[in-house]
Structure formats: C-alpha cells, structure tokens
ROSE-597665 format. One record per residue (C-alpha): residue number from 1; residue in three letters; x, y, z. Coordinates in pm, whole numbers. Layout:
! ROSE-597665
<NUM,ala,<X,Y,Z>>
...
This chain:
! ROSE-597665
<1,met,<16252,4433,10743>>
<2,lys,<15880,4386,10667>>
<3,lys,<15808,4743,10781>>
<4,leu,<16082,4879,10555>>
<5,ser,<15940,4684,10260>>
<6,val,<15594,4821,10326>>
<7,leu,<15729,5175,10347>>
<8,phe,<15928,5131,10026>>
<9,cys,<15618,5004,9842>>
<10,leu,<15409,5289,9978>>
<11,ala,<15668,5545,9869>>
<12,ala,<15682,5391,9522>>
<13,phe,<15302,5396,9498>>
<14,leu,<15288,5763,9596>>
<15,leu,<15554,5854,9343>>
<16,cys,<15366,5673,9066>>
<17,cys,<15012,5769,9160>>
<18,lys,<15052,6118,9296>>
<19,pro,<14842,6395,9144>>
<20,ala,<15018,6674,8961>>
<21,leu,<15128,6922,9227>>
<22,ala,<15308,7253,9183>>
<23,asp,<15623,7071,9075>>
<24,gly,<15631,7134,8702>>
<25,gly,<15493,6786,8628>>
<26,arg,<15325,6700,8301>>
<27,ile,<14992,6568,8434>>
<28,his,<14738,6839,8525>>
<29,val,<14403,6663,8504>>
<30,leu,<14109,6814,8687>>
<31,pro,<13918,6668,8863>>
<32,gln,<14205,6462,8999>>
<33,pro,<14180,6098,8885>>
<34,val,<14171,5808,9129>>
<35,ser,<14507,5671,9013>>
<36,val,<14775,5830,8794>>
<37,lys,<15096,5645,8704>>
<38,glu,<15314,5869,8492>>
<39,gln,<15556,5690,8260>>
<40,ala,<15860,5806,8065>>
<41,gly,<15809,5924,7710>>
<42,ser,<15531,6077,7505>>
<43,phe,<15281,5995,7236>>
<44,val,<15354,6235,6948>>
<45,leu,<15053,6336,6745>>
<46,gly,<15053,6403,6377>>
<47,gly,<14827,6382,6078>>
<48,asn,<14867,6004,6054>>
<49,val,<14695,5916,6384>>
<50,ala,<14378,5708,6361>>
<51,leu,<14092,5714,6611>>
<52,val,<13976,5353,6615>>
<53,val,<13631,5290,6762>>
<54,his,<13587,4921,6851>>
<55,thr,<13208,4928,6889>>
<56,ala,<12895,5009,6693>>
<57,asp,<12722,5157,6999>>
<58,asp,<12556,5483,6896>>
<59,ala,<12608,5659,7231>>
<60,thr,<12978,5577,7224>>
<61,lys,<13008,5697,6864>>
<62,asn,<12842,6024,6967>>
<63,ala,<13089,6069,7253>>
<64,val,<13380,5999,7018>>
<65,ala,<13247,6246,6759>>
<66,val,<13230,6520,7024>>
<67,phe,<13585,6439,7131>>
<68,ala,<13721,6440,6777>>
<69,gly,<13579,6787,6715>>
<70,his,<13726,6926,7036>>
<71,phe,<14057,6751,6980>>
<72,ser,<14098,6907,6639>>
<73,ala,<14007,7251,6775>>
<74,val,<14261,7245,7058>>
<75,ser,<14547,7055,6896>>
<76,gly,<14529,7135,6527>>
<77,val,<14534,6760,6455>>
<78,asn,<14248,6606,6255>>
<79,leu,<14207,6246,6365>>
<80,arg,<14102,5977,6116>>
<81,thr,<13800,5804,6272>>
<82,val,<13767,5438,6169>>
<83,phe,<13559,5147,6296>>
<84,lys,<13794,4855,6231>>
<85,pro,<14147,4771,6347>>
<86,thr,<14428,4949,6169>>
<87,ser,<14805,4967,6189>>
<88,gly,<15022,5263,6280>>
<89,lys,<14975,5520,6553>>
<90,arg,<14624,5516,6687>>
<91,ile,<14385,5592,6969>>
<92,asp,<14184,5277,7044>>
<93,val,<13843,5315,7208>>
<94,tyr,<13700,4994,7354>>
<95,leu,<13349,4950,7493>>
<96,asp,<13392,4650,7722>>
<97,glu,<13110,4395,7746>>
<98,lys,<13173,4322,8113>>
<99,pro,<13037,4598,8341>>
<100,asn,<13306,4796,8520>>
<101,pro,<13282,4727,8895>>
<102,asn,<13331,5101,8959>>
<103,gly,<13027,5199,8756>>
<104,ala,<12919,5317,8414>>
<105,glu,<13128,5636,8430>>
<106,ala,<13455,5459,8511>>
<107,tyr,<13736,5427,8259>>
<108,ala,<14095,5313,8216>>
<109,leu,<14329,5516,7996>>
<110,thr,<14678,5413,7887>>
<111,val,<14913,5633,7685>>
<112,ser,<15232,5475,7544>>
<113,pro,<15468,5606,7274>>
<114,gly,<15303,5385,7012>>
<115,asn,<14933,5409,7090>>
<116,ile,<14660,5524,7329>>
<117,ser,<14393,5288,7458>>
<118,leu,<14073,5372,7642>>
<119,his,<13848,5111,7806>>
<120,ala,<13505,5163,7964>>
<121,ser,<13186,4963,7992>>
<122,ala,<12947,5246,7898>>
<123,ala,<12942,5557,7683>>
<124,gly,<12962,5778,7994>>
<125,gly,<13294,5622,8088>>
<126,ile,<13420,5663,7732>>
<127,phe,<13326,6031,7735>>
<128,asn,<13496,6090,8070>>
<129,gly,<13814,5918,7957>>
<130,leu,<13824,6127,7642>>
<131,gln,<13791,6445,7847>>
<132,thr,<14093,6335,8047>>
<133,leu,<14280,6272,7724>>
<134,leu,<14203,6628,7611>>
<135,gln,<14350,6760,7935>>
<136,leu,<14670,6562,7875>>
<137,leu,<14738,6781,7574>>
<138,pro,<14968,7072,7659>>
<139,ala,<14767,7379,7751>>
<140,asn,<14946,7584,7487>>
<141,ala,<14813,7344,7222>>
<142,ala,<14477,7516,7254>>
<143,lys,<14562,7738,6954>>
<144,pro,<14625,7523,6646>>
<145,ala,<14968,7589,6503>>
<146,thr,<15197,7315,6383>>
<147,gly,<14951,7029,6353>>
<148,thr,<15151,6825,6605>>
<149,ala,<15127,6789,6980>>
<150,thr,<15255,6553,7247>>
<151,ile,<15072,6362,7519>>
<152,pro,<15269,6231,7820>>
<153,cys,<15277,5856,7871>>
<154,val,<15058,5760,8164>>
<155,glu,<14827,5497,8308>>
<156,ile,<14505,5631,8459>>
<157,thr,<14234,5440,8639>>
<158,asp,<13942,5662,8726>>
<159,tyr,<13582,5667,8845>>
<160,pro,<13358,5915,9030>>
<161,arg,<13296,5931,9402>>
<162,phe,<12935,6044,9350>>
<163,gly,<12677,5969,9083>>
<164,trp,<12516,6317,9100>>
<165,arg,<12758,6592,9002>>
<166,gly,<12553,6894,8912>>
<167,leu,<12548,7260,8820>>
<168,met,<12230,7465,8835>>
<169,leu,<12175,7751,8589>>
<170,asp,<11895,7995,8672>>
<171,val,<11749,8096,8336>>
<172,ser,<11443,8269,8486>>
<173,arg,<11593,8573,8662>>
<174,his,<11799,8638,8350>>
<175,phe,<11735,8449,8030>>
<176,phe,<12023,8271,7858>>
<177,thr,<11980,8171,7496>>
<178,lys,<11982,7815,7371>>
<179,glu,<12330,7871,7226>>
<180,glu,<12457,7997,7561>>
<181,val,<12314,7693,7741>>
<182,leu,<12487,7466,7489>>
<183,lys,<12814,7647,7557>>
<184,tyr,<12761,7600,7931>>
<185,ile,<12707,7228,7870>>
<186,asp,<13035,7209,7680>>
<187,glu,<13224,7385,7958>>
<188,met,<13084,7176,8244>>
<189,ser,<13122,6846,8059>>
<190,ala,<13497,6904,8030>>
<191,phe,<13519,6861,8408>>
<192,lys,<13296,6553,8428>>
<193,tyr,<12977,6713,8556>>
<194,asn,<12682,6495,8459>>
<195,thr,<12373,6697,8561>>
<196,leu,<12256,7038,8441>>
<197,his,<11970,7166,8658>>
<198,leu,<11772,7430,8467>>
<199,his,<11567,7662,8688>>
<200,leu,<11297,7715,8426>>
<201,ser,<11041,7922,8615>>
<202,asp,<11028,8186,8885>>
<203,asp,<10869,8523,8952>>
<204,asn,<11078,8679,8677>>
<205,gly,<11011,8460,8377>>
<206,trp,<10866,8134,8244>>
<207,arg,<11118,7972,8011>>
<208,val,<10974,7653,7858>>
<209,glu,<10701,7610,7601>>
<210,ile,<10390,7428,7723>>
<211,lys,<10174,7379,7417>>
<212,ser,<9850,7331,7610>>
<213,leu,<9905,7658,7803>>
<214,pro,<10022,7914,7544>>
<215,leu,<9989,8216,7776>>
<216,leu,<10287,8087,7978>>
<217,thr,<10521,8193,7699>>
<218,gln,<10307,8467,7548>>
<219,val,<10281,8648,7883>>
<220,gly,<10497,8472,8144>>
<221,ala,<10821,8474,7942>>
<222,trp,<10836,8855,7913>>
<223,arg,<10885,9147,8150>>
<224,val,<10966,9516,8128>>
<225,lys,<11330,9603,8066>>
<226,arg,<11535,9711,8366>>
<227,thr,<11910,9754,8414>>
<228,gly,<12102,9802,8737>>
<229,arg,<12081,9635,9077>>
<230,phe,<11832,9345,9070>>
<231,gly,<11584,9363,9357>>
<232,gln,<11582,9744,9351>>
<233,phe,<11421,9802,9011>>
<234,pro,<11110,10022,8976>>
<235,lys,<10791,9821,8934>>
<236,pro,<10630,9798,8590>>
<237,glu,<10419,10091,8477>>
<238,trp,<10074,10033,8330>>
<239,arg,<10101,9958,7956>>
<240,glu,<10481,9964,7970>>
<241,pro,<10594,9715,7700>>
<242,ala,<10728,9381,7822>>
<243,thr,<11021,9320,7587>>
<244,asp,<11283,9154,7808>>
<245,gly,<11297,8775,7827>>
<246,gly,<11258,8471,7610>>
<247,phe,<11183,8102,7628>>
<248,tyr,<11284,7765,7488>>
<249,thr,<11054,7594,7243>>
<250,gln,<11010,7222,7288>>
<251,asp,<11230,7174,6982>>
<252,asp,<11496,7386,7156>>
<253,ile,<11471,7161,7459>>
<254,arg,<11507,6849,7244>>
<255,glu,<11818,6995,7086>>
<256,met,<11962,7074,7429>>
<257,leu,<11883,6725,7554>>
<258,gln,<12050,6559,7256>>
<259,tyr,<12352,6786,7285>>
<260,ala,<12382,6717,7659>>
<261,ala,<12337,6340,7622>>
<262,ala,<12630,6323,7378>>
<263,arg,<12836,6484,7656>>
<264,asn,<12723,6250,7936>>
<265,ile,<12492,6512,8087>>
<266,thr,<12129,6478,8183>>
<267,ile,<11914,6789,8218>>
<268,leu,<11696,6829,8527>>
<269,pro,<11397,7061,8473>>
<270,glu,<11268,7270,8763>>
<271,ile,<10926,7432,8784>>
<272,asp,<10938,7622,9114>>
<273,ile,<10605,7584,9297>>
<274,pro,<10396,7664,9498>>
<275,ala,<10593,7990,9559>>
<276,his,<10818,8175,9310>>
<277,ser,<10522,8147,9072>>
<278,leu,<10452,8505,8972>>
<279,ala,<10526,8443,8601>>
<280,leu,<10274,8155,8608>>
<281,ile,<10021,8366,8799>>
<282,ala,<10070,8665,8566>>
<283,ser,<9975,8430,8282>>
<284,tyr,<9675,8278,8463>>
<285,pro,<9562,8513,8747>>
<286,asn,<9297,8275,8879>>
<287,leu,<9573,8051,9022>>
<288,ser,<9662,8273,9321>>
<289,cys,<9466,8328,9640>>
<290,thr,<9399,8693,9557>>
<291,gln,<9324,8627,9186>>
<292,met,<9452,8977,9115>>
<293,pro,<9633,9068,8791>>
<294,tyr,<10010,9088,8837>>
<295,phe,<10300,9167,8608>>
<296,val,<10594,8934,8559>>
<297,asn,<10839,9080,8808>>
<298,pro,<11139,9259,8651>>
<299,gly,<11351,9248,8968>>
<300,ser,<11149,9470,9202>>
<301,asn,<11108,9420,9575>>
<302,phe,<10758,9276,9617>>
<303,tyr,<10776,8987,9866>>
<304,thr,<10454,8960,10076>>
<305,glu,<10302,9255,9883>>
<306,glu,<10214,9058,9571>>
<307,asp,<10084,8704,9580>>
<308,asn,<10344,8482,9412>>
<309,val,<10218,8159,9571>>
<310,leu,<9970,7920,9410>>
<311,cys,<9637,7876,9585>>
<312,val,<9661,7522,9719>>
<313,gly,<9287,7518,9790>>
<314,asn,<9199,7590,9427>>
<315,asp,<9138,7277,9219>>
<316,ser,<9227,7469,8903>>
<317,ile,<9595,7474,8991>>
<318,tyr,<9611,7094,8982>>
<319,val,<9456,7089,8635>>
<320,val,<9715,7341,8514>>
<321,leu,<10005,7166,8683>>
<322,asp,<9898,6832,8540>>
<323,lys,<9918,6982,8190>>
<324,ile,<10262,7128,8263>>
<325,phe,<10407,6810,8409>>
<326,thr,<10252,6589,8142>>
<327,glu,<10439,6778,7871>>
<328,leu,<10762,6802,8075>>
<329,ala,<10755,6430,8154>>
<330,gln,<10721,6352,7786>>
<331,leu,<10997,6595,7696>>
<332,phe,<11268,6527,7956>>
<333,pro,<11412,6175,7998>>
<334,asn,<11553,6255,8345>>
<335,gln,<11390,6034,8608>>
<336,tyr,<11343,6341,8830>>
<337,ile,<11144,6662,8798>>
<338,his,<11230,6938,9044>>
<339,val,<10929,7116,9198>>
<340,gly,<11114,7380,9402>>
<341,gly,<10907,7411,9718>>
<342,asp,<11123,7684,9871>>
<343,glu,<11050,8016,10039>>
<344,ala,<10672,7995,10029>>
<345,tyr,<10515,8294,10203>>
<346,lys,<10205,8147,10366>>
<347,gly,<10035,8472,10469>>
<348,phe,<9790,8463,10176>>
<349,trp,<9702,8100,10253>>
<350,glu,<9612,8196,10608>>
<351,lys,<9355,8447,10478>>
<352,cys,<9227,8246,10182>>
<353,pro,<8885,8076,10226>>
<354,lys,<8974,7804,9972>>
<355,cys,<9302,7720,10147>>
<356,gln,<9134,7720,10487>>
<357,lys,<8865,7487,10357>>
<358,arg,<9131,7258,10215>>
<359,met,<9300,7248,10554>>
<360,ala,<8972,7161,10725>>
<361,asp,<8878,6896,10469>>
<362,glu,<9222,6731,10490>>
<363,his,<9253,6772,10872>>
<364,leu,<9570,6982,10843>>
<365,lys,<9683,7163,11157>>
<366,asn,<9872,7453,10996>>
<367,thr,<9998,7596,10668>>
<368,asp,<10321,7395,10692>>
<369,glu,<10107,7083,10667>>
<370,leu,<9917,7248,10382>>
<371,gln,<10243,7281,10191>>
<372,ser,<10323,6918,10271>>
<373,tyr,<9980,6821,10135>>
<374,phe,<10063,7005,9814>>
<375,val,<10405,6840,9778>>
<376,arg,<10259,6494,9841>>
<377,arg,<10000,6560,9575>>
<378,met,<10274,6669,9333>>
<379,glu,<10464,6350,9410>>
<380,gln,<10166,6138,9314>>
<381,met,<10111,6345,9001>>
<382,leu,<10473,6296,8891>>
<383,lys,<10468,5931,8988>>
<384,ser,<10168,5875,8759>>
<385,lys,<10386,6007,8477>>
<386,gly,<10681,5782,8559>>
<387,lys,<10884,6053,8735>>
<388,lys,<11031,6109,9081>>
<389,leu,<10993,6430,9280>>
<390,ile,<11291,6629,9402>>
<391,gly,<11264,6962,9584>>
<392,trp,<11449,7211,9803>>
<393,asp,<11472,7126,10172>>
<394,glu,<11159,7326,10265>>
<395,ile,<10961,7026,10141>>
<396,leu,<11051,6870,10478>>
<397,glu,<10825,7121,10655>>
<398,gly,<10497,6967,10762>>
<399,gly,<10616,6616,10678>>
<400,leu,<10810,6480,10381>>
<401,ala,<10638,6313,10086>>
<402,pro,<10695,5934,10101>>
<403,glu,<10942,5895,9813>>
<404,ala,<11071,6251,9770>>
<405,thr,<11438,6336,9721>>
<406,val,<11567,6645,9900>>
<407,met,<11809,6903,9762>>
<408,ser,<11949,7063,10076>>
<409,trp,<12033,7433,10025>>
<410,arg,<11988,7612,10360>>
<411,gly,<12277,7417,10505>>
<412,met,<12351,7049,10566>>
<413,gln,<12080,6990,10826>>
<414,gly,<11793,6946,10581>>
<415,gly,<11993,6678,10402>>
<416,ile,<12087,6515,10731>>
<417,asn,<11724,6504,10842>>
<418,ala,<11610,6359,10510>>
<419,ala,<11885,6095,10503>>
<420,lys,<11797,5987,10856>>
<421,met,<11440,5939,10728>>
<422,asn,<11585,5710,10455>>
<423,his,<11536,5961,10175>>
<424,his,<11792,6033,9906>>
<425,val,<11968,6368,9920>>
<426,val,<12162,6600,9691>>
<427,met,<12378,6827,9904>>
<428,ser,<12383,7187,9784>>
<429,pro,<12437,7404,10095>>
<430,trp,<12459,7774,10013>>
<431,gly,<12770,7827,10225>>
<432,phe,<12970,7593,9999>>
<433,cys,<12774,7570,9674>>
<434,tyr,<12612,7905,9588>>
<435,ile,<12835,8038,9316>>
<436,asp,<12636,8360,9282>>
<437,leu,<12801,8485,9604>>
<438,tyr,<13104,8715,9618>>
<439,gln,<13422,8522,9544>>
<440,gly,<13652,8803,9655>>
<441,asp,<13643,9135,9836>>
<442,pro,<13313,9317,9773>>
<443,asn,<13500,9641,9705>>
<444,val,<13652,9501,9384>>
<445,glu,<13395,9240,9280>>
<446,pro,<13066,9283,9088>>
<447,ala,<12774,9346,9323>>
<448,thr,<12599,9047,9477>>
<449,tyr,<12560,8924,9837>>
<450,gly,<12732,8692,10086>>
<451,lys,<13073,8541,10021>>
<452,leu,<13205,8207,9899>>
<453,leu,<13580,8183,9852>>
<454,leu,<13736,7926,9621>>
<455,lys,<13906,7748,9911>>
<456,thr,<13571,7721,10089>>
<457,ser,<13421,7558,9779>>
<458,tyr,<13708,7309,9783>>
<459,ser,<13651,7229,10153>>
<460,phe,<13294,7111,10088>>
<461,glu,<13225,6760,10217>>
<462,pro,<12888,6626,10097>>
<463,val,<12863,6334,10344>>
<464,pro,<12816,6433,10709>>
<465,asp,<12958,6191,10964>>
<466,ser,<12614,6132,11116>>
<467,val,<12440,5982,10810>>
<468,asp,<12450,5670,10598>>
<469,ala,<12654,5771,10291>>
<470,ser,<12436,5557,10064>>
<471,tyr,<12158,5817,10088>>
<472,ile,<12380,6100,9960>>
<473,leu,<12348,6095,9582>>
<474,gly,<12606,6368,9542>>
<475,gly,<12616,6744,9527>>
<476,gln,<12557,7049,9316>>
<477,ala,<12675,7408,9274>>
<478,asn,<12400,7662,9205>>
<479,leu,<12423,7977,8994>>
<480,trp,<12124,8197,9073>>
<481,ser,<12112,8480,8822>>
<482,glu,<11963,8782,8999>>
<483,ser,<12307,8944,8981>>
<484,val,<12413,8764,8662>>
<485,pro,<12270,8958,8366>>
<486,thr,<12498,8817,8094>>
<487,phe,<12643,8481,7997>>
<488,arg,<12993,8627,8014>>
<489,his,<12932,8702,8381>>
<490,ala,<12778,8357,8432>>
<491,glu,<13113,8211,8325>>
<492,tyr,<13297,8447,8561>>
<493,met,<13088,8332,8856>>
<494,thr,<13106,7963,8762>>
<495,trp,<13481,7925,8713>>
<496,pro,<13695,7841,8899>>
<497,arg,<13471,7763,9198>>
<498,ser,<13298,7493,8995>>
<499,leu,<13638,7341,8925>>
<500,ala,<13669,7297,9302>>
<501,thr,<13321,7144,9330>>
<502,ala,<13395,6914,9035>>
<503,glu,<13693,6772,9222>>
<504,val,<13497,6741,9547>>
<505,leu,<13227,6538,9372>>
<506,trp,<13456,6322,9156>>
<507,ser,<13786,6257,9336>>
<508,pro,<13846,6034,9640>>
<509,lys,<13808,6233,9959>>
<510,asn,<14142,6124,10105>>
<511,thr,<14347,6224,9800>>
<512,arg,<14224,6580,9760>>
<513,asn,<14506,6831,9797>>
<514,trp,<14465,7208,9784>>
<515,asp,<14808,7291,9640>>
<516,gly,<14772,7018,9380>>
<517,phe,<14431,7152,9288>>
<518,val,<14569,7505,9248>>
<519,ala,<14849,7383,9018>>
<520,asn,<14600,7197,8801>>
<521,met,<14358,7491,8808>>
<522,gln,<14626,7724,8677>>
<523,glu,<14675,7494,8377>>
<524,gln,<14300,7511,8314>>
<525,phe,<14323,7891,8318>>
<526,lys,<14552,7868,8014>>
<527,arg,<14288,7663,7835>>
<528,phe,<14017,7911,7937>>
<529,asp,<14228,8196,7799>>
<530,ala,<14276,8018,7469>>
<531,ala,<13906,7934,7441>>
<532,gly,<13784,8280,7542>>
<533,ile,<13609,8149,7855>>
<534,asn,<13567,8409,8127>>
<535,tyr,<13678,8321,8482>>
<536,ser,<13766,8484,8810>>
<537,lys,<14114,8533,8952>>
<538,ala,<13981,8649,9288>>
<539,ala,<14164,8364,9464>>
<540,tyr,<14486,8560,9406>>
<541,asp,<14348,8867,9585>>
<542,ala,<14406,8948,9949>>
<543,val,<14144,8829,10197>>
<544,ile,<14094,9107,10452>>
<545,thr,<13930,9015,10783>>
<546,ser,<13869,9238,11083>>
<547,lys,<13776,9244,11447>>
<548,lys,<13660,9536,11658>>
<549,gly,<13856,9629,11968>>
<550,glu,<13790,9886,12237>>
<551,glu,<13648,10222,12133>>
<552,asp,<13720,10270,11762>>
<553,thr,<14009,10023,11735>>
<554,val,<13990,9783,11439>>
<555,phe,<14220,9482,11416>>
<556,val,<14307,9357,11069>>
<557,lys,<14439,9029,10933>>
<558,leu,<14547,8963,10575>>
<559,ala,<14569,8636,10388>>
<560,cys,<14564,8489,10038>>
<561,glu,<14412,8161,9929>>
<562,ile,<14709,8083,9701>>
<563,thr,<15017,7948,9881>>
<564,gly,<15343,8138,9844>>
<565,thr,<15184,8478,9790>>
<566,asp,<15330,8797,9943>>
<567,ile,<15094,9069,10068>>
<568,tyr,<15176,9440,10079>>
<569,tyr,<14972,9727,10221>>
<570,thr,<14962,10102,10283>>
<571,phe,<14770,10335,10513>>
<572,asp,<14879,10666,10355>>
<573,glu,<14628,10645,10063>>
<574,thr,<14901,10563,9808>>
<575,asn,<14875,10245,9603>>
<576,ala,<15051,9945,9755>>
<577,asp,<15330,9760,9575>>
<578,asn,<15623,9539,9669>>
<579,tyr,<15805,9839,9820>>
<580,ser,<15523,9899,10066>>
<581,leu,<15477,9743,10410>>
<582,lys,<15492,9364,10384>>
<583,tyr,<15241,9166,10586>>
<584,ala,<15415,8963,10857>>
<585,gly,<15133,8723,10934>>
<586,thr,<14991,8873,11254>>
<587,ala,<14697,9102,11325>>
<588,phe,<14759,9478,11336>>
<589,thr,<14558,9794,11395>>
<590,phe,<14510,10112,11197>>
<591,pro,<14765,10385,11280>>
<592,tyr,<14625,10694,11446>>
<593,gly,<14453,10910,11185>>
<594,ala,<14443,10648,10908>>
<595,asn,<14105,10601,10743>>
<596,gln,<14171,10330,10485>>
<597,ile,<14402,10047,10391>>
<598,lys,<14519,9951,10041>>
<599,val,<14633,9593,9986>>
<600,ile,<14785,9404,9693>>
<601,thr,<14933,9055,9646>>
<602,tyr,<15252,8954,9467>>
<603,lys,<15386,8615,9361>>
<604,asp,<15740,8554,9240>>
<605,gly,<15806,8927,9254>>
<606,lys,<15516,9022,9025>>
<607,pro,<15171,9163,9111>>
<608,ile,<14908,8891,9092>>
<609,gly,<14602,9022,9276>>
<610,lys,<14388,9333,9245>>
<611,gln,<14457,9650,9442>>
<612,ile,<14192,9655,9715>>
<613,thr,<14095,9967,9908>>
<614,val,<13885,9927,10223>>
<615,thr,<13797,10200,10471>>
<616,lys,<13826,10164,10844>>
<617,lys,<13450,10219,10869>>
<618,gln,<13383,9934,10625>>
<619,leu,<13611,9700,10820>>
<620,ala,<13434,9794,11144>>
<621,glu,<13100,9711,10977>>
<622,arg,<13236,9380,10846>>
<623,ala,<13404,9286,11175>>
<624,asn,<13324,8950,11329>>
<625,asp,<13381,8810,11676>>
<626,arg,<13709,8624,11642>>
<627,pro,<13800,8458,11976>>
<628,asp,<14102,8287,11815>>
<629,trp,<14263,8628,11764>>
C-alpha cells in the first residue's frame, strides 16, 4: 500500500509540475522552469490592471520599467504602475528582505484569476520572473489588437542551475552598432542569459575608445572595405582608404552597461592578447617583434606571414596595456576582464632578441612558458585594478596563472584540467557552443565551417563527471563573426541554438526533455515572427550522413532533428515531395548511374524543411567511418 501511495504522489507531482510538451498545453516557458504547477482558469488582462511595486529599490524599479514597456508592446495593454497597495486586478511585485536560498536570480510566480504575484530577493530574480510572465502571454498577443489578453493560472518556482549563462558577440571581425548590441541584449535577456561577452579587439578591428591611446580608434577601428568570403579577401593596397569599421565611445559603453544592467546582464570586455593583436599593432607598430607597419586586416589570409602577436620582451607593451586596462577597469563593473590568450603563433618570439632575452632573464625554458609569463603578468596588472583575469584555455600552456579563470573552447579537456587545479571554469567547447558553425546542410546554409546542429547544442553538459562541479561557473555560446557580416545574420546564427543553450544553463539537468523543448521553441518562433527577429529553421531540414563502401559505393542515412517528421527523396534529379520515395529508416546506396540525391521533409502532410540537393561526390567527400552501420 505504501508503494502505491508513493507512486500516486509521484504521478500527481509529474502531472502538476511537468513542462509543456507537444500536447497543446498552455505553458510554453523557455528555459524550462524548475517547477510548474498549472491551475484551472486564467488571469484576464484589461486596461484596469495595476502593476504594484512593493519596494523603492532602484534596480527593481528599473527591471519593472523594462517589463512594462515590453508588456505593452506585446499585449496591447498599458499597465498602471503604482508604488502602494491598491484594489482590483493587479500584478504585485515583492522584493523579499530574506535572501532566497536558491540565489539572487530565483523567483516565485503565482497567477490566479484575481491577481498575479511575483516574489524574489533581488532585482535579478524580479527580472527573470517578469520574463517568464511575458512568455505566459499567448504568442499571438505579440501584435497589439484588442487591448486584452489572458494568462494561464499557474504556480512557478524557478532558479538557475548555473550562475554564468553567457553569449559572446564578436564585434571585431564585423562591427555591430550600439543600437544592434542593445537589441541583442534585449533578445538574450528574454531567455535569462546574464552575461554578454564582447570580443572588442582582434586583427580586424579595435572597437572601444581608450582616451589615452587615440590611435587605437583613429587607426585600429578601420580597415579597407571587402565583401565576399572572409579569410579569402585581397590584402589592402597602399593608400587604399580604410572606411569599414567603427568603435564604441566610452559614453556608448556606459549606455550599453546601463541598458544591460536593467535587464540583469553584465558585460564582459575582451581584449585579445598577446595574439590576435594586429589592429593594436597597426595603431602602434613598435609593439610587435618585427616593428613593421601593418594594415588592420580586412579578412585576408595572413597567419604567420604578418606579426599579429605582441612582443612579450618589449617593456613598451606593458605600458600600453596598463593604460588600456586602467580605462577598461574604470569603465566596466564586471569583476572579470577577458585577455584572450588563444592561438598565439610563437615563431616571431623564437627569432626576437627581446623575447629571447626575456626568456633568459626569467629562466623560461620555451615560448609556452614565455606566454605563461605574460599571462601571469596580466593577472597581476588586472589584480592591481581590482579585476580578475579570464582567458581561453591556451592560458594553461606553460603553467596557469595562480588565480586565473579558464574559458574552455577547444573541447572540455582544458576546463577539466583547470578545475582539477582548483581553478574556476566557464565551459564553452566549440563542438557544442560555437554558434557560427553550420546549423544545417552546407548546401543550403550560408557559408561558414564545421557543423553544430540544434540537438547537439541541447545535448551539451557543462559539468564532466570527473570534476568537482563547484568549479564550473557555467557555460557560454560564442558567435564569432568572420562569416556574420550583418546583424540580421547574427540573429539567424544565434536563434534557436541559443535557446537550447539557455535551457542547458538554466534548467535542472534531470528535467530537460528534447520534445518538450521543441514544443516550447516553436511557440518562441511565433514571438520571433511577430517581433521581426530572424532565426533558423534548419532543425526541420533533413540531416544527410554517408559512409563509403567498396569501390565507389556510398551508403546514405537520412534523419531529422524534429520528431514525427517524414523524409522523402529522389535520385532522378526531380524535386522531392510527399509522392516521392519515403525514407524507411535504414541506410541505402545510390542506384547505378545516379549522381545526386534530393531530399525534403514533411510534417503533418505539409513541407517543413528545405529541398536539399547533394551529389554523390560530395557525400563521398563528407563520408565518415561509421562502425555502427
């Protein structure tokens, strides 16, 4: 009898607290909350609803003001904001004095027919709860019409799994305006991200004003104009005007910081050193080993030919970097400053008399230790300004600086190694978190490199079994912009893979559910459509994999990330539709004489994916060893 009672209670709990799956339910919050108890009935909005703020806390009032503006835009209802109790229908916002045991970003939200109440112990929790409330509005309310809308009755208890939930935007390879960055902040804050990592410098542009070093923005922020495939552009011609680029003034940065703070987001600045420094070196040529004049790179192939690495043996670079980090430390409230540290070509160091002397003076065995010397020196410089150093996992090479935090991008191993050395880690492995990679078949997607499917993003697990979870601060998705020339395309590459990462970093690991995520994602697509936000539907396309057999035989398998999708294909060079061959779920080979396959996906009898054409030769080139076949 006791077992039956336990099972009954468990079943009741699952019915009350289940996430919204593909069942036509009313709750489609993303990332999935910790606990959702849907109740009967709805809260009906109208022009008489008051937004009652039970605190004078400025940060909370800022969060509420942001919410009220968004709420009006997506529902057509203008809320009356008041700061004292009132009667009638209302949304009550309470800033609790007692700290929430689940952290400053936790919240509790209750919707009943008569009122809505939100409790949190900090402004971050208030903001997160209000974002959930926005998602409880029907997706079709995103275009104001009647001035009324309904919110389903529900009890939600919610808090994040990780404290670091980040997106990185590379503004060096392609510059995004202040207004575009603000829009990006709005979009990411809706899904409870709390860190925007700005990649502010690289070989292709310097993007932040440093008042004591004016050449950084007069020279380093500009390059010659090129259009096409980044990495294959012609090099600058002598006296060719440098008109492509831009930078953020310090007032721009302050505006961004204020805007982000009101949305529970902190901005992490990155100055990528000692490598990826060509824009810095173009501004001040004495900072490289060669001391030759270089142009800011427009997207040409130059690696190892031009010296984009700071001369670690030159004392001048430390004077310049001290000026840079002094101004950044005063400007950015984030406790961290990111120093990059990745992909340093050390060939120029090996030939440089100053670097060799530095190695001898400091008793360094090799150039890996020379880089470690540099990173340790940067750590002390930042520490003197009240900041902590964070860098890509190459900063492990030659020995890790004593208090450095590692952002692991080349895989999980760098993060594992750092955590085992008792260093904090942000997991950002390229195979799960690089959202500049192809998200569908390369034959129908904009040109880039590699591949990262939506379902792979969702399978990311930031905490390896072999490490103490307390050292894993969280994770981050990275949008490098070599192949992202416009903000519209930045949105396309960010969403929906960053919806998947948002859920990975927020929701409990054991409650994540792919089909539930897809159902909730599809509701977000309706909101994106209404708001004019670009996003990819590549998850609905066929995934075509191949394996080489004997002689010129190519085996093919077809799949789709979205459950319940039918796949049709042809070999006769006609377009595929639902009257074509239907995929039966097993590998097949090309018929004799066939040179290409065309594939399309359908759902509920209607085409849902793109028509993909792939040649037999391409599949042979893509083929992998697949022993499970």
